[in-house]
CHARMM-style PDB file with segment names, atoms N, HN, CA, C and O in Angstrom:
ATOM      1  N   MET     1       0.858  -1.168   0.000  1.00  0.00      PROA
ATOM      2  CA  MET     1       0.000   0.000   0.000  1.00  0.00      PROA
ATOM      3  C   MET     1       0.905   1.232   0.000  1.00  0.00      PROA
ATOM      4  O   MET     1       1.807   1.347   0.830  1.00  0.00      PROA
ATOM      5  N   SER     2       0.658   2.159  -0.941  1.00  0.00      PROA
ATOM      6  HN  SER     2      -0.074   2.066  -1.616  1.00  0.00      PROA
ATOM      7  CA  SER     2       1.458   3.385  -1.019  1.00  0.00      PROA
ATOM      8  C   SER     2       1.100   4.319   0.135  1.00  0.00      PROA
ATOM      9  O   SER     2       0.083   4.143   0.806  1.00  0.00      PROA
ATOM     10  N   ASP     3       1.951   5.307   0.348  1.00  0.00      PROA
ATOM     11  HN  ASP     3       2.778   5.450  -0.196  1.00  0.00      PROA
ATOM     12  CA  ASP     3       1.684   6.282   1.410  1.00  0.00      PROA
ATOM     13  C   ASP     3       0.371   7.015   1.160  1.00  0.00      PROA
ATOM     14  O   ASP     3      -0.398   7.255   2.090  1.00  0.00      PROA
ATOM     15  N   GLU     4       0.118   7.370  -0.098  1.00  0.00      PROA
ATOM     16  HN  GLU     4       0.744   7.174  -0.854  1.00  0.00      PROA
ATOM     17  CA  GLU     4      -1.125   8.086  -0.433  1.00  0.00      PROA
ATOM     18  C   GLU     4      -2.345   7.212  -0.159  1.00  0.00      PROA
ATOM     19  O   GLU     4      -3.343   7.700   0.371  1.00  0.00      PROA
ATOM     20  N   GLU     5      -2.281   5.935  -0.510  1.00  0.00      PROA
ATOM     21  HN  GLU     5      -1.470   5.539  -0.941  1.00  0.00      PROA
ATOM     22  CA  GLU     5      -3.386   5.017  -0.236  1.00  0.00      PROA
ATOM     23  C   GLU     5      -3.605   4.872   1.264  1.00  0.00      PROA
ATOM     24  O   GLU     5      -4.744   4.853   1.730  1.00  0.00      PROA
ATOM     25  N   LYS     6      -2.518   4.769   2.018  1.00  0.00      PROA
ATOM     26  HN  LYS     6      -1.593   4.784   1.639  1.00  0.00      PROA
ATOM     27  CA  LYS     6      -2.621   4.664   3.470  1.00  0.00      PROA
ATOM     28  C   LYS     6      -3.249   5.929   4.044  1.00  0.00      PROA
ATOM     29  O   LYS     6      -4.095   5.858   4.935  1.00  0.00      PROA
ATOM     30  N   PHE     7      -2.837   7.079   3.534  1.00  0.00      PROA
ATOM     31  HN  PHE     7      -2.150   7.137   2.810  1.00  0.00      PROA
ATOM     32  CA  PHE     7      -3.399   8.349   3.997  1.00  0.00      PROA
ATOM     33  C   PHE     7      -4.907   8.381   3.755  1.00  0.00      PROA
ATOM     34  O   PHE     7      -5.673   8.731   4.653  1.00  0.00      PROA
ATOM     35  N   GLU     8      -5.335   8.014   2.543  1.00  0.00      PROA
ATOM     36  HN  GLU     8      -4.712   7.729   1.814  1.00  0.00      PROA
ATOM     37  CA  GLU     8      -6.768   8.010   2.224  1.00  0.00      PROA
ATOM     38  C   GLU     8      -7.525   7.041   3.121  1.00  0.00      PROA
ATOM     39  O   GLU     8      -8.634   7.340   3.563  1.00  0.00      PROA
ATOM     40  N   PHE     9      -6.933   5.887   3.391  1.00  0.00      PROA
ATOM     41  HN  PHE     9      -6.032   5.645   3.032  1.00  0.00      PROA
ATOM     42  CA  PHE     9      -7.556   4.901   4.272  1.00  0.00      PROA
ATOM     43  C   PHE     9      -7.686   5.461   5.682  1.00  0.00      PROA
ATOM     44  O   PHE     9      -8.738   5.332   6.308  1.00  0.00      PROA
ATOM     45  N   ASP    10      -6.624   6.080   6.182  1.00  0.00      PROA
ATOM     46  HN  ASP    10      -5.770   6.185   5.673  1.00  0.00      PROA
ATOM     47  CA  ASP    10      -6.655   6.655   7.529  1.00  0.00      PROA
ATOM     48  C   ASP    10      -7.677   7.774   7.637  1.00  0.00      PROA
ATOM     49  O   ASP    10      -8.361   7.888   8.654  1.00  0.00      PROA
ATOM     50  N   ILE    11      -7.790   8.603   6.602  1.00  0.00      PROA
ATOM     51  HN  ILE    11      -7.234   8.511   5.776  1.00  0.00      PROA
ATOM     52  CA  ILE    11      -8.774   9.689   6.610  1.00  0.00      PROA
ATOM     53  C   ILE    11     -10.192   9.118   6.633  1.00  0.00      PROA
ATOM     54  O   ILE    11     -11.050   9.620   7.360  1.00  0.00      PROA
ATOM     55  N   ALA    12     -10.438   8.093   5.856  1.00  0.00      PROA
ATOM     56  HN  ALA    12      -9.742   7.685   5.265  1.00  0.00      PROA
ATOM     57  CA  ALA    12     -11.770   7.476   5.832  1.00  0.00      PROA
ATOM     58  C   ALA    12     -12.131   6.953   7.217  1.00  0.00      PROA
ATOM     59  O   ALA    12     -13.258   7.141   7.675  1.00  0.00      PROA
ATOM     60  N   ASN    13     -11.194   6.306   7.881  1.00  0.00      PROA
ATOM     61  HN  ASN    13     -10.278   6.153   7.510  1.00  0.00      PROA
ATOM     62  CA  ASN    13     -11.450   5.800   9.235  1.00  0.00      PROA
ATOM     63  C   ASN    13     -11.651   6.947  10.222  1.00  0.00      PROA
ATOM     64  O   ASN    13     -12.517   6.879  11.095  1.00  0.00      PROA
ATOM     65  N   LEU    14     -10.852   7.992  10.081  1.00  0.00      PROA
ATOM     66  HN  LEU    14     -10.148   8.047   9.372  1.00  0.00      PROA
ATOM     67  CA  LEU    14     -10.984   9.154  10.962  1.00  0.00      PROA
ATOM     68  C   LEU    14     -12.360   9.793  10.794  1.00  0.00      PROA
ATOM     69  O   LEU    14     -13.001  10.146  11.783  1.00  0.00      PROA
ATOM     70  N   LYS    15     -12.813   9.944   9.568  1.00  0.00      PROA
ATOM     71  HN  LYS    15     -12.291   9.657   8.764  1.00  0.00      PROA
ATOM     72  CA  LYS    15     -14.133  10.525   9.322  1.00  0.00      PROA
ATOM     73  C   LYS    15     -15.221   9.705  10.004  1.00  0.00      PROA
ATOM     74  O   LYS    15     -16.132  10.263  10.615  1.00  0.00      PROA
ATOM     75  N   LYS    16     -15.128   8.386   9.900  1.00  0.00      PROA
ATOM     76  HN  LYS    16     -14.387   7.933   9.404  1.00  0.00      PROA
ATOM     77  CA  LYS    16     -16.132   7.519  10.530  1.00  0.00      PROA
ATOM     78  C   LYS    16     -16.107   7.655  12.044  1.00  0.00      PROA
ATOM     79  O   LYS    16     -17.153   7.758  12.686  1.00  0.00      PROA
ATOM     80  N   ASP    17     -14.902   7.655  12.612  1.00  0.00      PROA
ATOM     81  HN  ASP    17     -14.052   7.571  12.091  1.00  0.00      PROA
ATOM     82  CA  ASP    17     -14.772   7.767  14.070  1.00  0.00      PROA
ATOM     83  C   ASP    17     -15.315   9.096  14.575  1.00  0.00      PROA
ATOM     84  O   ASP    17     -16.021   9.140  15.583  1.00  0.00      PROA
ATOM     85  N   LEU    18     -14.991  10.168  13.884  1.00  0.00      PROA
ATOM     86  HN  LEU    18     -14.418  10.132  13.065  1.00  0.00      PROA
ATOM     87  CA  LEU    18     -15.456  11.490  14.320  1.00  0.00      PROA
ATOM     88  C   LEU    18     -16.951  11.667  14.093  1.00  0.00      PROA
ATOM     89  O   LEU    18     -17.611  12.365  14.863  1.00  0.00      PROA
ATOM     90  N   ALA    19     -17.493  11.050  13.053  1.00  0.00      PROA
ATOM     91  HN  ALA    19     -16.956  10.484  12.428  1.00  0.00      PROA
ATOM     92  CA  ALA    19     -18.931  11.145  12.798  1.00  0.00      PROA
ATOM     93  C   ALA    19     -19.726  10.561  13.959  1.00  0.00      PROA
ATOM     94  O   ALA    19     -20.823  11.030  14.262  1.00  0.00      PROA
ATOM     95  N   ILE    20     -19.180   9.548  14.604  1.00  0.00      PROA
ATOM     96  HN  ILE    20     -18.289   9.167  14.358  1.00  0.00      PROA
ATOM     97  CA  ILE    20     -19.841   8.962  15.774  1.00  0.00      PROA
ATOM     98  C   ILE    20     -20.001  10.017  16.867  1.00  0.00      PROA
ATOM     99  O   ILE    20     -20.968   9.994  17.629  1.00  0.00      PROA
ATOM    100  N   GLU    21     -19.041  10.940  16.935  1.00  0.00      PROA
ATOM    101  HN  GLU    21     -18.255  10.958  16.317  1.00  0.00      PROA
ATOM    102  CA  GLU    21     -19.072  12.007  17.942  1.00  0.00      PROA
ATOM    103  C   GLU    21     -19.727  13.279  17.397  1.00  0.00      PROA
ATOM    104  O   GLU    21     -19.589  14.348  17.991  1.00  0.00      PROA
ATOM    105  N   ASP    22     -20.444  13.169  16.264  1.00  0.00      PROA
ATOM    106  HN  ASP    22     -20.556  12.301  15.781  1.00  0.00      PROA
ATOM    107  CA  ASP    22     -21.096  14.304  15.600  1.00  0.00      PROA
ATOM    108  C   ASP    22     -20.112  15.384  15.169  1.00  0.00      PROA
ATOM    109  O   ASP    22     -20.437  16.571  15.164  1.00  0.00      PROA
ATOM    110  N   MET    23     -18.907  14.954  14.808  1.00  0.00      PROA
ATOM    111  HN  MET    23     -18.644  13.990  14.812  1.00  0.00      PROA
ATOM    112  CA  MET    23     -17.901  15.878  14.295  1.00  0.00      PROA
ATOM    113  C   MET    23     -17.694  15.562  12.817  1.00  0.00      PROA
ATOM    114  O   MET    23     -17.500  14.407  12.437  1.00  0.00      PROA
ATOM    115  N   ILE    24     -17.738  16.588  12.005  1.00  0.00      PROA
ATOM    116  HN  ILE    24     -17.895  17.526  12.314  1.00  0.00      PROA
ATOM    117  CA  ILE    24     -17.634  16.410  10.564  1.00  0.00      PROA
ATOM    118  C   ILE    24     -16.252  16.865  10.093  1.00  0.00      PROA
ATOM    119  O   ILE    24     -15.779  17.934  10.478  1.00  0.00      PROA
ATOM    120  N   VAL    25     -15.614  16.052   9.264  1.00  0.00      PROA
ATOM    121  HN  VAL    25     -15.998  15.184   8.951  1.00  0.00      PROA
ATOM    122  CA  VAL    25     -14.327  16.390   8.656  1.00  0.00      PROA
ATOM    123  C   VAL    25     -14.622  16.897   7.249  1.00  0.00      PROA
ATOM    124  O   VAL    25     -15.187  16.178   6.425  1.00  0.00      PROA
ATOM    125  N   THR    26     -14.233  18.145   6.985  1.00  0.00      PROA
ATOM    126  HN  THR    26     -13.774  18.728   7.655  1.00  0.00      PROA
ATOM    127  CA  THR    26     -14.504  18.748   5.682  1.00  0.00      PROA
ATOM    128  C   THR    26     -13.382  18.455   4.691  1.00  0.00      PROA
ATOM    129  O   THR    26     -12.308  17.986   5.067  1.00  0.00      PROA
ATOM    130  N   ASP    27     -13.649  18.738   3.431  1.00  0.00      PROA
ATOM    131  HN  ASP    27     -14.522  19.119   3.126  1.00  0.00      PROA
ATOM    132  CA  ASP    27     -12.613  18.599   2.410  1.00  0.00      PROA
ATOM    133  C   ASP    27     -11.442  19.537   2.691  1.00  0.00      PROA
ATOM    134  O   ASP    27     -10.293  19.202   2.404  1.00  0.00      PROA
ATOM    135  N   GLU    28     -11.732  20.705   3.250  1.00  0.00      PROA
ATOM    136  HN  GLU    28     -12.665  20.977   3.483  1.00  0.00      PROA
ATOM    137  CA  GLU    28     -10.670  21.649   3.619  1.00  0.00      PROA
ATOM    138  C   GLU    28      -9.780  21.049   4.708  1.00  0.00      PROA
ATOM    139  O   GLU    28      -8.560  21.205   4.671  1.00  0.00      PROA
ATOM    140  N   ASP    29     -10.386  20.368   5.668  1.00  0.00      PROA
ATOM    141  HN  ASP    29     -11.378  20.241   5.699  1.00  0.00      PROA
ATOM    142  CA  ASP    29      -9.617  19.690   6.718  1.00  0.00      PROA
ATOM    143  C   ASP    29      -8.691  18.645   6.110  1.00  0.00      PROA
ATOM    144  O   ASP    29      -7.515  18.562   6.465  1.00  0.00      PROA
ATOM    145  N   VAL    30      -9.224  17.857   5.198  1.00  0.00      PROA
ATOM    146  HN  VAL    30     -10.179  17.925   4.909  1.00  0.00      PROA
ATOM    147  CA  VAL    30      -8.446  16.804   4.545  1.00  0.00      PROA
ATOM    148  C   VAL    30      -7.307  17.419   3.736  1.00  0.00      PROA
ATOM    149  O   VAL    30      -6.191  16.899   3.729  1.00  0.00      PROA
ATOM    150  N   SER    31      -7.595  18.526   3.055  1.00  0.00      PROA
ATOM    151  HN  SER    31      -8.502  18.948   3.061  1.00  0.00      PROA
ATOM    152  CA  SER    31      -6.577  19.204   2.266  1.00  0.00      PROA
ATOM    153  C   SER    31      -5.413  19.667   3.144  1.00  0.00      PROA
ATOM    154  O   SER    31      -4.250  19.521   2.769  1.00  0.00      PROA
ATOM    155  N   LEU    32      -5.730  20.223   4.304  1.00  0.00      PROA
ATOM    156  HN  LEU    32      -6.675  20.342   4.609  1.00  0.00      PROA
ATOM    157  CA  LEU    32      -4.682  20.648   5.239  1.00  0.00      PROA
ATOM    158  C   LEU    32      -3.854  19.464   5.723  1.00  0.00      PROA
ATOM    159  O   LEU    32      -2.628  19.542   5.799  1.00  0.00      PROA
ATOM    160  N   LEU    33      -4.531  18.374   6.047  1.00  0.00      PROA
ATOM    161  HN  LEU    33      -5.527  18.311   5.984  1.00  0.00      PROA
ATOM    162  CA  LEU    33      -3.807  17.184   6.498  1.00  0.00      PROA
ATOM    163  C   LEU    33      -2.912  16.622   5.397  1.00  0.00      PROA
ATOM    164  O   LEU    33      -1.806  16.157   5.669  1.00  0.00      PROA
ATOM    165  N   LYS    34      -3.397  16.666   4.145  1.00  0.00      PROA
ATOM    166  HN  LYS    34      -4.296  17.045   3.924  1.00  0.00      PROA
ATOM    167  CA  LYS    34      -2.580  16.199   3.030  1.00  0.00      PROA
ATOM    168  C   LYS    34      -1.329  17.053   2.874  1.00  0.00      PROA
ATOM    169  O   LYS    34      -0.239  16.535   2.628  1.00  0.00      PROA
ATOM    170  N   LYS    35      -1.495  18.375   3.021  1.00  0.00      PROA
ATOM    171  HN  LYS    35      -2.380  18.795   3.221  1.00  0.00      PROA
ATOM    172  CA  LYS    35      -0.336  19.269   2.915  1.00  0.00      PROA
ATOM    173  C   LYS    35       0.686  18.932   3.988  1.00  0.00      PROA
ATOM    174  O   LYS    35       1.889  18.911   3.727  1.00  0.00      PROA
ATOM    175  N   TYR    36       0.206  18.670   5.191  1.00  0.00      PROA
ATOM    176  HN  TYR    36      -0.771  18.688   5.404  1.00  0.00      PROA
ATOM    177  CA  TYR    36       1.123  18.305   6.276  1.00  0.00      PROA
ATOM    178  C   TYR    36       1.757  16.940   5.999  1.00  0.00      PROA
ATOM    179  O   TYR    36       2.963  16.768   6.174  1.00  0.00      PROA
ATOM    180  N   PHE    37       0.963  15.991   5.576  1.00  0.00      PROA
ATOM    181  HN  PHE    37      -0.017  16.130   5.433  1.00  0.00      PROA
ATOM    182  CA  PHE    37       1.437  14.637   5.271  1.00  0.00      PROA
ATOM    183  C   PHE    37       2.506  14.671   4.180  1.00  0.00      PROA
ATOM    184  O   PHE    37       3.486  13.929   4.237  1.00  0.00      PROA
ATOM    185  N   ASN    38       2.307  15.539   3.188  1.00  0.00      PROA
ATOM    186  HN  ASN    38       1.510  16.142   3.142  1.00  0.00      PROA
ATOM    187  CA  ASN    38       3.245  15.651   2.068  1.00  0.00      PROA
ATOM    188  C   ASN    38       4.382  16.630   2.342  1.00  0.00      PROA
ATOM    189  O   ASN    38       5.159  16.965   1.448  1.00  0.00      PROA
ATOM    190  N   LYS    39       4.469  17.085   3.597  1.00  0.00      PROA
ATOM    191  HN  LYS    39       3.838  16.813   4.323  1.00  0.00      PROA
ATOM    192  CA  LYS    39       5.539  17.993   4.023  1.00  0.00      PROA
ATOM    193  C   LYS    39       5.536  19.316   3.259  1.00  0.00      PROA
ATOM    194  O   LYS    39       6.588  19.908   3.018  1.00  0.00      PROA
ATOM    195  N   GLN    40       4.335  19.771   2.881  1.00  0.00      PROA
ATOM    196  HN  GLN    40       3.481  19.290   3.077  1.00  0.00      PROA
ATOM    197  CA  GLN    40       4.196  21.072   2.237  1.00  0.00      PROA
ATOM    198  C   GLN    40       4.045  22.176   3.272  1.00  0.00      PROA
ATOM    199  O   GLN    40       4.340  23.339   2.996  1.00  0.00      PROA
ATOM    200  N   ILE    41       3.587  21.810   4.465  1.00  0.00      PROA
ATOM    201  HN  ILE    41       3.348  20.866   4.690  1.00  0.00      PROA
ATOM    202  CA  ILE    41       3.521  22.739   5.586  1.00  0.00      PROA
ATOM    203  C   ILE    41       4.060  22.027   6.821  1.00  0.00      PROA
ATOM    204  O   ILE    41       4.046  20.799   6.910  1.00  0.00      PROA
ATOM    205  N   THR    42       4.532  22.826   7.763  1.00  0.00      PROA
ATOM    206  HN  THR    42       4.543  23.823   7.690  1.00  0.00      PROA
ATOM    207  CA  THR    42       5.065  22.258   9.005  1.00  0.00      PROA
ATOM    208  C   THR    42       3.941  22.103  10.025  1.00  0.00      PROA
ATOM    209  O   THR    42       2.832  22.600   9.828  1.00  0.00      PROA
ATOM    210  N   LEU    43       4.243  21.414  11.101  1.00  0.00      PROA
ATOM    211  HN  LEU    43       5.144  21.010  11.261  1.00  0.00      PROA
ATOM    212  CA  LEU    43       3.265  21.260  12.176  1.00  0.00      PROA
ATOM    213  C   LEU    43       2.897  22.622  12.748  1.00  0.00      PROA
ATOM    214  O   LEU    43       1.728  22.878  13.037  1.00  0.00      PROA
ATOM    215  N   SER    44       3.871  23.483  12.912  1.00  0.00      PROA
ATOM    216  HN  SER    44       4.820  23.275  12.678  1.00  0.00      PROA
ATOM    217  CA  SER    44       3.602  24.838  13.429  1.00  0.00      PROA
ATOM    218  C   SER    44       2.646  25.596  12.518  1.00  0.00      PROA
ATOM    219  O   SER    44       1.725  26.263  12.989  1.00  0.00      PROA
ATOM    220  N   GLU    45       2.870  25.491  11.217  1.00  0.00      PROA
ATOM    221  HN  GLU    45       3.619  24.950  10.834  1.00  0.00      PROA
ATOM    222  CA  GLU    45       1.977  26.165  10.266  1.00  0.00      PROA
ATOM    223  C   GLU    45       0.577  25.581  10.340  1.00  0.00      PROA
ATOM    224  O   GLU    45      -0.406  26.322  10.311  1.00  0.00      PROA
ATOM    225  N   LEU    46       0.477  24.266  10.436  1.00  0.00      PROA
ATOM    226  HN  LEU    46       1.276  23.665  10.459  1.00  0.00      PROA
ATOM    227  CA  LEU    46      -0.818  23.602  10.546  1.00  0.00      PROA
ATOM    228  C   LEU    46      -1.565  24.092  11.790  1.00  0.00      PROA
ATOM    229  O   LEU    46      -2.752  24.412  11.725  1.00  0.00      PROA
ATOM    230  N   ILE    47      -0.872  24.145  12.894  1.00  0.00      PROA
ATOM    231  HN  ILE    47       0.092  23.885  12.946  1.00  0.00      PROA
ATOM    232  CA  ILE    47      -1.489  24.603  14.148  1.00  0.00      PROA
ATOM    233  C   ILE    47      -1.961  26.043  14.017  1.00  0.00      PROA
ATOM    234  O   ILE    47      -3.064  26.375  14.453  1.00  0.00      PROA
ATOM    235  N   ASN    48      -1.135  26.906  13.418  1.00  0.00      PROA
ATOM    236  HN  ASN    48      -0.240  26.637  13.063  1.00  0.00      PROA
ATOM    237  CA  ASN    48      -1.519  28.311  13.244  1.00  0.00      PROA
ATOM    238  C   ASN    48      -2.732  28.456  12.337  1.00  0.00      PROA
ATOM    239  O   ASN    48      -3.606  29.282  12.600  1.00  0.00      PROA
ATOM    240  N   ILE    49      -2.795  27.672  11.282  1.00  0.00      PROA
ATOM    241  HN  ILE    49      -2.085  27.001  11.068  1.00  0.00      PROA
ATOM    242  CA  ILE    49      -3.956  27.711  10.386  1.00  0.00      PROA
ATOM    243  C   ILE    49      -5.215  27.311  11.145  1.00  0.00      PROA
ATOM    244  O   ILE    49      -6.259  27.947  11.006  1.00  0.00      PROA
ATOM    245  N   ILE    50      -5.115  26.263  11.942  1.00  0.00      PROA
ATOM    246  HN  ILE    50      -4.267  25.746  12.055  1.00  0.00      PROA
ATOM    247  CA  ILE    50      -6.267  25.804  12.724  1.00  0.00      PROA
ATOM    248  C   ILE    50      -6.675  26.858  13.751  1.00  0.00      PROA
ATOM    249  O   ILE    50      -7.859  27.159  13.900  1.00  0.00      PROA
ATOM    250  N   LYS    51      -5.697  27.415  14.455  1.00  0.00      PROA
ATOM    251  HN  LYS    51      -4.735  27.171  14.333  1.00  0.00      PROA
ATOM    252  CA  LYS    51      -6.003  28.452  15.456  1.00  0.00      PROA
ATOM    253  C   LYS    51      -6.687  29.651  14.813  1.00  0.00      PROA
ATOM    254  O   LYS    51      -7.663  30.175  15.350  1.00  0.00      PROA
ATOM    255  N   ASN    52      -6.176  30.087  13.663  1.00  0.00      PROA
ATOM    256  HN  ASN    52      -5.383  29.661  13.227  1.00  0.00      PROA
ATOM    257  CA  ASN    52      -6.770  31.232  12.977  1.00  0.00      PROA
ATOM    258  C   ASN    52      -8.187  30.916  12.508  1.00  0.00      PROA
ATOM    259  O   ASN    52      -9.064  31.780  12.556  1.00  0.00      PROA
ATOM    260  N   SER    53      -8.411  29.706  12.064  1.00  0.00      PROA
ATOM    261  HN  SER    53      -7.699  29.005  12.026  1.00  0.00      PROA
ATOM    262  CA  SER    53      -9.734  29.289  11.623  1.00  0.00      PROA
ATOM    263  C   SER    53     -10.716  29.294  12.795  1.00  0.00      PROA
ATOM    264  O   SER    53     -11.853  29.746  12.658  1.00  0.00      PROA
ATOM    265  N   VAL    54     -10.280  28.799  13.921  1.00  0.00      PROA
ATOM    266  HN  VAL    54      -9.356  28.432  14.032  1.00  0.00      PROA
ATOM    267  CA  VAL    54     -11.136  28.774  15.111  1.00  0.00      PROA
ATOM    268  C   VAL    54     -11.471  30.200  15.537  1.00  0.00      PROA
ATOM    269  O   VAL    54     -12.619  30.496  15.868  1.00  0.00      PROA
ATOM    270  N   ASN    55     -10.487  31.073  15.530  1.00  0.00      PROA
ATOM    271  HN  ASN    55      -9.554  30.833  15.261  1.00  0.00      PROA
ATOM    272  CA  ASN    55     -10.713  32.468  15.930  1.00  0.00      PROA
ATOM    273  C   ASN    55     -11.677  33.172  14.989  1.00  0.00      PROA
ATOM    274  O   ASN    55     -12.462  34.010  15.432  1.00  0.00      PROA
ATOM    275  N   GLU    56     -11.636  32.852  13.698  1.00  0.00      PROA
ATOM    276  HN  GLU    56     -10.999  32.171  13.337  1.00  0.00      PROA
ATOM    277  CA  GLU    56     -12.533  33.472  12.722  1.00  0.00      PROA
ATOM    278  C   GLU    56     -13.973  33.027  12.937  1.00  0.00      PROA
ATOM    279  O   GLU    56     -14.906  33.777  12.649  1.00  0.00      PROA
ATOM    280  N   ASN    57     -14.157  31.810  13.442  1.00  0.00      PROA
ATOM    281  HN  ASN    57     -13.399  31.201  13.676  1.00  0.00      PROA
ATOM    282  CA  ASN    57     -15.508  31.262  13.595  1.00  0.00      PROA
ATOM    283  C   ASN    57     -16.162  31.625  14.919  1.00  0.00      PROA
ATOM    284  O   ASN    57     -17.327  31.299  15.147  1.00  0.00      PROA
ATOM    285  N   PHE    58     -15.430  32.290  15.784  1.00  0.00      PROA
ATOM    286  HN  PHE    58     -14.483  32.555  15.599  1.00  0.00      PROA
ATOM    287  CA  PHE    58     -16.021  32.673  17.091  1.00  0.00      PROA
ATOM    288  C   PHE    58     -15.982  34.137  17.304  1.00  0.00      PROA
ATOM    289  OT1 PHE    58     -16.434  34.622  18.341  1.00  0.00      PROA
TER     290      PHE     58
END
């Protein structure tokens, strides 16, 4: 199984697990995780993007 296939499999499982808790994973969320997985952004950048998104929604 390639890394990309494993990533897609893990995302599918994550979506199912979070749906049980009434949490929805959006395509934007998946896109951010892919960027991190592919080393296009760092963990610090990922955290800052999430923090900024949370601040915009409240």
